[in-house]
C-alpha positions as CSV (number, residue, x, y, z in Angstrom):
1,X,0.0,0.0,0.0
2,X,1.2,3.5,-0.7
3,X,2.3,5.8,2.1
4,X,-0.5,8.2,3.1
5,X,1.6,11.3,2.2
6,X,2.1,9.8,-1.3
7,X,-1.6,9.1,-2.0
8,X,-3.6,10.9,-4.6
9,X,-6.7,12.9,-3.5
10,X,-8.9,10.0,-4.6
11,X,-7.0,7.4,-2.7
12,X,-7.0,9.6,0.4
13,X,-10.8,10.1,0.1
14,X,-11.3,6.3,-0.1
15,X,-8.9,5.6,2.8
16,X,-10.7,8.1,5.0
17,X,-14.1,6.6,4.2
18,X,-12.9,3.1,4.8
19,X,-11.2,4.1,8.1
20,X,-14.3,5.9,9.3
21,X,-16.6,3.0,8.4
22,X,-14.4,0.2,9.6
23,X,-15.9,-2.0,12.4
24,X,-14.5,-5.5,12.0
25,X,-14.5,-8.3,9.4
26,X,-17.8,-8.6,7.6
27,X,-19.9,-7.1,4.8
28,X,-19.5,-3.5,3.9
29,X,-21.5,-1.1,1.8
30,X,-20.0,1.8,-0.2
31,X,-22.4,4.5,-1.5
32,X,-21.7,7.5,-3.7
33,X,-24.4,9.6,-5.4
34,X,-26.9,6.7,-5.4
35,X,-24.4,4.2,-6.7
36,X,-23.9,1.3,-4.2
37,X,-21.7,-1.7,-4.0
38,X,-21.2,-4.3,-1.3
39,X,-17.9,-5.8,-0.3
40,X,-16.7,-8.5,2.0
41,X,-13.5,-7.7,3.9
42,X,-11.5,-9.0,6.9
43,X,-9.1,-6.1,7.0
44,X,-9.0,-2.4,6.3
45,X,-6.4,-3.0,3.6
46,X,-8.6,-5.4,1.7
47,X,-11.6,-3.0,2.1
48,X,-9.5,-0.1,0.8
49,X,-8.3,-2.1,-2.2
50,X,-11.8,-3.2,-3.2
51,X,-13.5,0.2,-2.6
52,X,-10.6,2.1,-4.3
53,X,-11.0,-0.1,-7.5
54,X,-14.8,0.5,-7.5
55,X,-14.6,4.2,-6.7
56,X,-12.0,4.8,-9.4
57,X,-14.5,3.6,-12.0
58,X,-16.9,6.3,-10.8
59,X,-14.4,9.1,-10.2
60,X,-14.9,10.9,-13.4
61,X,-18.5,11.7,-12.7
62,X,-18.6,11.7,-8.9
63,X,-15.2,12.7,-7.6
64,X,-16.6,15.7,-5.6
65,X,-19.4,13.7,-4.0
66,X,-19.2,12.3,-0.5
67,X,-18.3,8.6,-0.2
68,X,-19.8,6.6,2.6
69,X,-18.5,3.2,3.7
70,X,-20.2,1.4,6.5
71,X,-20.4,-2.1,8.0
72,X,-23.6,-3.8,7.1
73,X,-23.0,-7.2,8.9
74,X,-20.1,-8.0,11.1
75,X,-18.6,-11.5,10.8
């Protein structure tokens, strides 16, 4: 994983959302401007990787919108 100081604005936004929404291993939901995706993660690093890949595909149209990541079901 990239050092925080070397992250792009998008990566930092995703990292902050994942960090704020992290509870423990389980199912997570990411939401941005009505777009939603569910992820299964057992670490913050895996959650960040998956959410970052998903968010990067929406970045062009939704980069300035808030990103919410939250635990739906803890494992």
